[in-house]
C-alpha positions as CSV (number, residue, x, y, z in Angstrom):
1,X,0.9,41.5,68.0
2,X,-2.2,39.4,68.2
3,X,-5.4,39.9,70.2
4,X,-7.6,36.8,70.3
5,X,-10.4,35.3,72.2
6,X,-14.0,34.2,71.9
7,X,-17.4,36.0,71.7
8,X,-20.8,34.5,72.4
9,X,-24.2,35.6,71.0
10,X,-26.4,35.7,74.1
11,X,-29.3,37.1,72.1
12,X,-32.2,35.4,70.4
13,X,-31.5,36.3,66.8
14,X,-28.5,35.7,64.4
15,X,-26.0,38.5,63.8
16,X,-24.3,38.9,60.4
17,X,-20.8,40.3,59.7
18,X,-19.6,40.7,63.3
19,X,-16.3,42.5,63.5
20,X,-13.9,42.5,66.5
21,X,-12.3,45.9,67.1
22,X,-9.2,46.2,69.3
23,X,-8.1,49.6,70.4
24,X,-4.7,50.1,72.1
25,X,-3.7,52.8,74.7
26,X,-0.7,53.9,76.6
27,X,-0.5,53.4,80.4
28,X,-2.1,56.9,80.8
29,X,-5.0,55.9,78.5
30,X,-3.8,57.9,75.5
31,X,-5.1,56.3,72.3
32,X,-2.3,54.7,70.1
33,X,-3.9,52.7,67.3
34,X,-6.7,50.2,66.5
35,X,-7.3,47.3,64.2
36,X,-10.3,45.1,63.4
37,X,-11.2,41.7,61.8
38,X,-14.3,39.7,61.2
39,X,-14.9,36.9,63.7
40,X,-14.6,33.4,62.4
41,X,-18.3,32.4,62.3
42,X,-20.8,34.2,60.1
43,X,-23.6,34.5,60.9
44,X,-23.2,34.2,64.7
45,X,-26.2,32.1,65.7
46,X,-28.1,32.5,69.1
47,X,-26.1,30.8,71.8
48,X,-23.1,30.2,69.5
49,X,-19.5,31.1,70.5
50,X,-17.0,32.1,67.8
51,X,-13.2,32.6,68.0
52,X,-11.7,35.9,66.8
53,X,-8.2,37.1,66.1
54,X,-7.0,40.6,65.3
55,X,-3.4,41.4,64.2
56,X,-1.7,44.7,64.9
57,X,1.8,46.0,64.2
58,X,3.7,46.1,67.5
59,X,4.2,49.5,69.1
60,X,6.4,50.1,72.2
61,X,3.9,52.8,73.5
62,X,1.1,50.2,73.8
63,X,0.4,49.3,77.4
64,X,-3.2,47.9,77.3
65,X,-6.1,47.2,74.9
66,X,-9.9,47.1,74.8
67,X,-12.1,44.9,72.6
68,X,-15.5,45.9,71.2
69,X,-17.7,44.4,68.6
70,X,-19.7,45.9,65.8
71,X,-21.4,44.9,62.5
72,X,-19.4,45.6,59.4
73,X,-20.1,49.2,58.3
74,X,-22.7,49.3,61.1
75,X,-23.2,50.2,64.8
76,X,-21.4,48.9,67.9
77,X,-23.0,45.7,69.3
78,X,-23.7,46.0,73.1
79,X,-21.5,43.5,75.1
80,X,-20.8,42.5,78.6
81,X,-18.2,40.3,80.3
82,X,-19.5,37.4,82.3
83,X,-18.7,37.4,86.0
84,X,-15.7,35.2,86.7
85,X,-16.4,31.9,88.4
86,X,-15.4,32.4,92.0
87,X,-13.0,30.0,93.7
88,X,-15.0,28.2,96.4
89,X,-13.6,27.7,99.9
90,X,-12.0,24.3,100.5
91,X,-14.1,21.4,101.8
92,X,-12.9,19.9,105.0
93,X,-13.3,16.3,106.2
94,X,-11.7,14.3,109.0
95,X,-12.1,10.9,110.7
96,X,-10.3,7.8,111.9
97,X,-10.0,4.4,110.3
98,X,-12.3,3.5,107.4
99,X,-14.7,6.2,106.3
100,X,-15.9,8.6,103.7
101,X,-15.0,12.2,102.9
102,X,-18.1,13.7,101.2
103,X,-20.4,13.7,99.3
104,X,-19.6,16.9,97.4
105,X,-20.0,18.3,93.9
106,X,-17.2,19.0,91.4
107,X,-17.0,21.3,88.4
108,X,-15.0,20.9,85.3
109,X,-11.3,21.6,85.8
110,X,-8.6,20.4,88.2
111,X,-9.5,19.2,91.7
112,X,-6.8,19.2,94.4
113,X,-6.9,16.8,97.4
114,X,-4.8,17.8,100.5
115,X,-4.4,14.7,102.6
116,X,-2.9,14.1,106.1
117,X,-2.6,10.7,107.9
118,X,-1.0,10.1,111.3
119,X,-1.2,6.2,111.4
120,X,1.6,3.7,110.9
121,X,-0.3,1.2,108.7
122,X,-1.5,1.5,105.1
123,X,-3.4,4.6,104.0
124,X,-5.5,4.6,100.8
125,X,-7.9,7.3,99.5
126,X,-9.8,6.7,96.3
127,X,-12.7,8.3,94.4
128,X,-15.1,7.0,91.8
129,X,-14.2,8.0,88.3
130,X,-16.2,7.7,85.0
131,X,-16.3,3.9,85.1
132,X,-13.9,2.9,87.8
133,X,-12.3,3.9,91.1
134,X,-9.3,6.2,90.9
135,X,-6.6,6.1,93.5
136,X,-5.7,9.5,95.0
137,X,-3.0,8.1,97.3
138,X,-1.9,4.6,98.5
139,X,1.0,4.7,101.0
140,X,2.2,3.1,104.2
141,X,2.9,5.2,107.3
142,X,2.4,8.9,108.0
143,X,1.6,11.0,105.0
144,X,1.1,14.7,104.2
145,X,0.8,16.0,100.7
146,X,-1.4,17.2,97.9
147,X,-2.6,15.3,94.7
148,X,-4.6,16.6,91.7
149,X,-7.0,15.0,89.3
150,X,-8.9,16.3,86.3
151,X,-12.7,16.7,86.3
152,X,-14.9,16.8,83.2
153,X,-16.5,14.8,80.5
154,X,-13.5,14.9,78.1
155,X,-11.0,12.1,77.2
156,X,-8.4,13.7,79.5
157,X,-10.6,13.8,82.6
158,X,-10.5,11.1,85.3
159,X,-13.5,12.3,87.3
160,X,-17.1,13.3,86.3
161,X,-18.7,16.6,87.2
162,X,-22.3,15.2,86.7
163,X,-22.3,12.9,89.7
164,X,-22.0,13.4,93.5
165,X,-18.5,12.5,94.6
166,X,-17.0,11.2,97.8
167,X,-13.6,9.9,98.8
168,X,-13.3,6.4,100.2
169,X,-10.7,6.2,103.0
170,X,-9.0,3.0,104.3
171,X,-6.8,3.7,107.3
172,X,-5.7,2.5,110.7
173,X,-5.4,6.0,112.3
174,X,-6.6,9.6,112.1
175,X,-6.9,11.4,108.7
176,X,-7.9,14.7,107.3
177,X,-8.9,15.6,103.7
178,X,-9.3,19.0,102.1
179,X,-10.8,19.4,98.6
180,X,-9.9,22.5,96.5
181,X,-11.1,23.7,93.1
182,X,-9.6,26.8,91.5
183,X,-10.7,29.5,89.0
184,X,-8.4,31.0,86.4
185,X,-8.9,34.5,87.9
186,X,-6.6,33.6,90.9
187,X,-3.8,32.4,88.6
188,X,-0.3,33.5,89.7
189,X,1.8,35.4,87.1
190,X,5.2,34.3,85.8
191,X,8.0,34.1,86.5
192,X,7.4,31.7,89.4
193,X,9.8,29.6,91.4
194,X,8.7,27.1,94.0
195,X,10.6,24.5,96.0
196,X,9.3,21.8,98.2
197,X,9.3,18.1,99.2
198,X,7.1,15.1,98.5
199,X,3.7,15.4,96.8
200,X,2.4,19.0,96.1
201,X,0.5,21.1,93.7
202,X,1.5,24.6,92.4
203,X,-0.9,27.1,91.0
204,X,-3.1,27.9,89.2
205,X,-0.4,29.6,87.1
206,X,-1.1,32.0,84.2
207,X,0.5,30.7,81.0
208,X,1.2,33.2,78.2
209,X,-0.3,32.5,74.9
210,X,1.8,32.4,71.7
211,X,0.8,31.9,68.1
212,X,2.8,29.7,65.7
213,X,3.4,30.2,62.0
214,X,0.1,28.4,61.1
215,X,-1.9,30.8,63.3
216,X,-2.6,28.3,66.0
217,X,-2.6,29.8,69.5
218,X,-1.5,27.8,72.6
219,X,0.0,28.3,76.0
220,X,3.8,28.1,76.2
221,X,6.3,28.4,79.1
222,X,9.7,27.1,80.0
223,X,9.9,25.0,83.1
224,X,13.3,24.1,84.9
225,X,12.9,21.1,87.1
226,X,15.2,19.6,89.7
227,X,14.8,16.6,92.0
228,X,17.3,15.4,94.6
229,X,15.6,12.1,95.6
230,X,16.4,8.5,94.5
231,X,12.8,7.5,93.9
232,X,10.1,8.3,91.3
233,X,9.6,11.9,90.3
234,X,6.7,13.0,88.1
235,X,5.5,16.5,87.1
236,X,2.3,17.0,85.1
237,X,-0.1,19.8,84.3
238,X,-3.9,20.1,84.3
239,X,-5.6,23.2,82.6
240,X,-8.2,25.3,84.4
241,X,-11.5,25.3,82.6
242,X,-11.4,23.5,79.3
243,X,-9.6,20.3,80.2
244,X,-6.2,19.4,78.8
245,X,-3.4,17.6,80.6
246,X,0.0,16.1,80.1
247,X,3.3,15.0,81.7
248,X,6.4,17.2,81.8
249,X,8.6,14.5,83.3
250,X,8.3,10.9,84.6
251,X,11.6,9.6,85.9
252,X,13.4,7.9,88.8
253,X,16.3,9.4,90.6
254,X,18.1,12.7,90.4
255,X,16.9,15.1,87.8
256,X,18.0,18.6,86.6
257,X,16.6,19.7,83.2
258,X,14.6,22.3,81.4
259,X,11.3,21.4,79.7
260,X,8.8,23.3,77.5
261,X,5.2,23.4,78.7
262,X,2.8,23.5,75.7
263,X,-0.9,22.7,75.4
264,X,-2.1,24.4,78.5
265,X,-4.4,27.3,77.5
266,X,-4.6,30.4,79.8
267,X,-4.0,28.8,83.2
268,X,-3.1,25.5,84.7
269,X,-1.9,23.8,87.9
270,X,1.4,21.9,88.1
271,X,1.2,18.6,90.1
272,X,4.4,17.1,91.6
273,X,4.7,13.6,92.9
274,X,7.8,12.6,94.8
275,X,8.8,10.5,97.8
276,X,8.2,12.0,101.2
277,X,11.2,14.2,102.1
278,X,12.6,14.3,98.5
279,X,13.5,17.9,97.6
280,X,12.5,19.4,94.3
281,X,12.3,22.8,92.6
282,X,10.0,24.1,89.8
283,X,11.0,27.3,88.0
284,X,8.5,28.5,85.4
285,X,9.2,31.3,83.0
286,X,7.5,32.8,79.9
C-alpha cells in the first residue's frame, strides 16, 4: 500500500530532513499502524514543493489514513491544507446571428462549452487560442451539445489562461452558450456508466492512482465504449488541474471495445464527439 502526494514549504526558511508520517486507522478511528519516509527534496526551500511516498504493508483493518510531517528525530512541523478551489457557476450568453459570448477569464484545466442553436444555416463558434483561433463547433442546422478544450500554458493546452477570452459566433438564428470550469473536489467516484447521444462531456471523474514496478504513479481506469452511429466517434480525456490530455478512441462507425485510460492524474473529464442522435455508452471502472 502506498501513500503519496506533495508538500509545499510556505515558510520563509529552508527545512532539512523533512519526513512524511502516515498513520492508519479503522473505520471507528482505532489506530492500526504507521510508517514514514523522507520526502524527495532536501532541504525543502521556501516556496518549494516536493513529492513524497510512504510504503506500508497492506492490512484489511485499515479504512483511512492521516499524513503529518516532522523533521527526522525532531518535532512535528505545523501544516495546513489549502482550501479547495471552488467550482464557479456557469457563465451564460445568448444572442442571434453574428456576435460574441464574453469576455471572460479562464483558469488552467478543462473548459466546457454548452452550445445550443435553433437556426437552419451554418453555425460556428470559435475562440482565440495561444496563436490561432480554435473551432469549438462548426455545423449546419440545429445543434445542442457540449464540447471541451484544455486551458493552460503547457504543450497540451489549446487555450491560454493569461488572456481575456471570448467566443466568436457566426449564425443565422438564435444561440445560447454556457461556459463551465470544474474543480477536482466535485469529481464523481467510480464505477460510473453514462449513456447519451451526440456531443457531450462527462465528469469530472475521480481516477484511482496506481504505481508501477518502477515506482511511477499515474491514474488508471478501464473504459468500455460503445457507439451505434455510422459517423465519426471520438472520445478523449482532459485532466483537471495540471494539464494532460489524450485520445481513447477516434473511429468511424459502430464501435464496442474496452480501452485503458492512463495518464490522467487524480481527476479528468471525458469528452465525446458523435453525430447528432448517434447513441453511445461510456462505462468507467477502476
